C-alpha positions, 0 to 999 in steps of 0.5 A: 310317699316314696320320697316323703319315706326317704326324707323321713329316714334321712331326718332320723339318721341325721338326728341319731347322728346328732345324738352321737355327736353330742354324746361323744363331746360330753364323754370327752368332757367327762374324761378331761374332767374325772379321768385324764388318765383314760383322756390321755389313753384315748388320744386327748392330749390335753390330759397328758399332764394331768391326774385325778384322785379317785375318792369316795366323792368322785366315786359316787359322782362318776357312778352316777354320771356313768349310769345316766350316760349309759341310758343315753347310749341305750336310747341311740338307734344304732341301726339308723347310724352310717357304717362309720357312726356304728363304729364310733358308737361301738367305741364309745360304748366299749370304752364307757362300759370299760370304764363303768365296770369297776364302779359296778363291781366295787373294785375301786374300793378293793383292788389296788392294781387299778391305782397302779395303772391310774398312778404310776402306770399313767406316769410311765405312759407319759414318758413314752407317749409317741409323737411328743418331743423328749422335753415335752414328755418330761413336762408332763412326766414331772406333772403326773409325778407331782400329782401321784402322791395325792392319787395315792393318799386318796387311794389309801382312804378308798382301800382302807376297809379291804384286805388282800395278799402281801404279794399285791405289793410286788407290782408296786415295786417293779413299777418303782423300779421303772420310775426310778430310771425316768431321769435317765430315760428322759435325759436327751431333754437338756434343760437343767430347770426341768431335769431338777424338777423331774428329780424332786418330783420322782423322789417325792413320787417314790416316797408316796409309793413306799407309803402305799406299799407299807399301807398294803402290808401293814394298814390295810383292813386294820380298824382305826379308833374314832379320831384315829389317824393313819400316817 
């Protein structure tokens, strides 16, 4: 009987460990698909050169996915995990809760700071990624700079009905100052074509930031007539 009980506990632990591994794999897939900025932050190097816009459609789909995934984690018996598996479970749960929080609070529809971290912040993170060559960082920075205008265009739509103080634009000005010096910070990469791509992408990204700051100061929360458009 003792051997049977022990075998049963081992089987339960192995099954629970399998549930955790499957959940970790699925969350990595979600990050690479929907939140490459977070994937990069968590060490998934395949995401270092990508950004994904946050739109009304992605907010709906990601909120539903995170809700369902949280239910899966609730079903995991943490007590059946090994100490190392327990640490992995706690890390996964904390990351999911952190990602889910602005969905639950509605912050994606009213807080420009989230887009500052998603957009310019992720570009700057790619520029300083440790363990990557300067030319490798430049390649990823160029890709993220090229994605930044669409990220900010989508943000203007998602935030259009919100309102906030003019001071919210100040951090964006600071981020733009950092974006302007990216060519100098990455100048150790002596590849003329890549350097030219960086200057071009940086210029377009800075123009997109300027439009976003104008939106924060002048357009956000202003009603638009049916069929009307914002610049």
